[in-house]
Residue, then its C-alpha position, 0 to 999 in steps of 0.5 A: m419586515s426586517e432586512f436581518p435574518h431570523h435567529g432560527a435560520p442562517a442567511p444563505e450567506s452564512r451558509a456559504v461561508v460555513d460549507a466553504e470552511s468545512d470543504r476547505t477543512r476536509w481538504i486539509a484534513l485529506l493532506v494531513c492524511c496523505s502525508a502520514l501515509f507518505m511518511t510509512l510508504l517512504d519508509v520502505s523505499v527509503t530504507n533499502v537504499a540505507l542498508p548498505s550503511i547500516s550494514r557498515s555501521t552496526g555490522a549487520g549480516t545479510s540476515q539481519l539486513q533482510w529483517i530490518v525490511s522484513g520485519y516491518t514488512l511483516a508487522f505492517g501486513l498483520v494489523p490492518v484488519l484489527a487497526g481498522r476495527l479498533g477505528d471503528d469502533h473507538g474513533r478513527r482520529l484517535m487510531f490514527q493519533i495513536g499510530v502516527a505518535g508510534f511511528a515516529l517514536t519507533s523512528a527516533l528508536s530506530g535512527l539511535a538504534p546502537t546495534a542491528e538487533i535493537l534496530i529490528v525490534a524498533r523496525v517491527f513495532q515501526g510497521i505495527s504503528g504503520g499498520l494502524i494509520n493506513p486503514q484509518v485514512s480510507g476510513l476518514i475519506q470514506q466519511m468526509f466524502q461522497g460519489e464524485e468528490r470521493g474518488r478524487a480524494f482516492g485519487a489524491l492519496g494514489t498520488t501518495v502512493g506513486m510520489g512516495t515510491a518514487l521519492g524514497p530511493l532519492v531521499g534516501g541517496a540524498l540524506i546519506a549523501l548529506g549525513g555521511p555512511d554513518l549519520g546518513w542512515r539514521l536520518v532516514f529515521f529521523v525525519n520521521i520525527p518531526v513530520g509525525i508532530a506536524v501530523i498529529l497537531l494538525g490532525r487534531r485540529f483538522l480531522p473529523q471526531t468519529p463516534a466512538t461506540g465501544r458498544h463491540r467487544l474485541d474478537v481476540i480469537g479471531s484476531l489471532m487467528l487471521g494474525t497467525a495465517t497472515f503471517c504464515v504467508l507473509f513469512g513463507a513469502v519473504q523468506s522463500e528464499l532460504l525455506g526453500r522447498s520447506v515453505v510449501l509446509l506454511v500451506v496446511p496451518t494457513a489454510m486451516l488457520l483461514l477455514l477455522f477464522w471464516r467459520r468463526e466469523r460466520r457464526l459471530t456475524r449470523e449470531d450478531q456477536d461482534p465478529l471482527v470481520d462482518l461477513r455481510l461485507f462479501r455480500r456485496p459483489s462490487y467488494t468482493a471482487g475488489v478485494v480479489l482483484a487487489l489480490a491478483y494484481f498487486p503481485a504484478m505491482a510490487g514483482l516487477p520494479l523489484v527485479l528490475a532494480l535487481y536487473f539495473q544493479r546486478g545486470l548492468g552494474f548501476s549503483a543503488l541510487h542510479s537504479a532508483l532513478g531508474v524505475t522513476a518513470f513507473a512511479v510517475g506515470s502511476a503518480v500521474s494517472a492516479q490523480t486521473a483516474g480518481r477524477f472519473v472513477t465514479r463516471v467510467g466504473r470498472p472499465l477503467i480498471v480493465v483499461g489500467t491492467s491491460t495498460f500495465g501489461a502492454g508497457a511490461i511486455a515493452m519493457a522485456l523487449a527493450a531490454h534486450s536491444a538497450p545500450d548498457q549506458h542508456a537503458v534508463l532512457v531507453l526503459a523510461g517509456p515502457l515504465f511510464v507506460m506501465g505506471l499510468g496502468s497501476g494508477a488506474v488500477i489502484t485508485p479507482n479500484q479502492a474507491l469502488t470496492l469500498a464505494d457500497v460499504d457503509p461508512v460506519a464499517g469504513s475503517t475495517a472494509g479497508g483494513v481487510l483491502q489492504t491487508a489483501q494489497r499486503v498479501g500480494l505484495a508479498i506474494g509477488q515480490a516472492v514468486i516474480g524474484a524466484v522466477f527471476f533468479s532462477a532464470v538467469v544463467g551465467s552473467g551480464p546484461e544478456a543473462y539478466a535481461h532473459a531473466l527480466q523477459a521470464a519474470v514478466i511472463t510470470a507477472l502477466c498470469f497475475v495481471t491476466a487474472a486481475t484483468a478477468i476479474g475486472i471484466w467479469e464485475v463489468v458484465r455483472g454490474r451490466r447485467a444487474a442494470t439491465r434488470 
């Protein structure tokens, strides 16, 4: 008998080498995905630090500066569902590369912009490109990983979110210091170009090819309905201070568009005629609960760091960079717990999310109490502990919720399902910044640290309402899961 294996059956050693190579390739592909996601997240927080320099260099007024930030946010939130459908139908790797290429190109246009108006337009297209990338990342993770490994992959994604949030202001401050007031803010955008090129080249090498079915017709009418409804919500949120009470007028068209969208998608789903969102996704209780929980939790997660930065800068007189250092403990805690939670989410399940929301709420209460007793010059150190606890709670919510929400979803529809979840997250972010920000400003009476500490407490109380709702949804899902397991 020959000591060599038959040609039709690879040797065990060969299979081990192939499996090891495949495993290495998957984790490198995850690193490529996280790098692209990091780039899109960094561009939000980096730009906030660069706004004073942009104003001096381009002469941009307050309204224009707001749109430099809001234009990106609005565009980013409009496209995830449509982008997810395009990725599922025409290939996630292709859509990922198109998104990264568009992001690098629009970053170059942003850095070269001679006027505020051109910068705003470039930022809108940059947001569209970023919104095209993110659903492909969640879809690719669904495609490449299974079971416990998928939880670890989403944990890495959560760590990326935490680090992108933490490092953005610091990177922005360093680049502005390096390039000066005129060139520094342009470097903030130019830094995306080499990163984007590297991601495209590595993506071609390591990202798996998704079969491009092309069998679905694009639901253009449904896309316009959902996009317009999402725009109404996001526009009302980011422009709430300017619109005042008239913002409630947007409720009517938003509700009508969502109702029409739901009726249309229900009919297309029933007739199997290529809906933008297959409503059979929501027959999975775990998916529905995860989307609603994200919509409830993200307002608190986004709103409190925002008002804390205002507390540091307006109440205590800190610089933007000093303020950024003040909220770093939150991002670090989130990054740490996201990775850990990703390892245990498949074993622990939804109870982990309930622990996370409760921990976030406890840290928020401690932060509000500490703000009154913190000496002005040591406020960053005094608040670091509560903020770190909040971050630990946040990392134990976002990563597990994403993994559990998509766990029962067919990977074929992974990008679309991820796009719906990300839309809920973006809407939650905008609502939180608007509502909690409005409560904070309305509670400021007078000036000085005491006045702003009182406003911070009011913002925390508002955030706890959102956190309580998210915790209740998590508990309901735990109870439902245990009842289903006993049947």
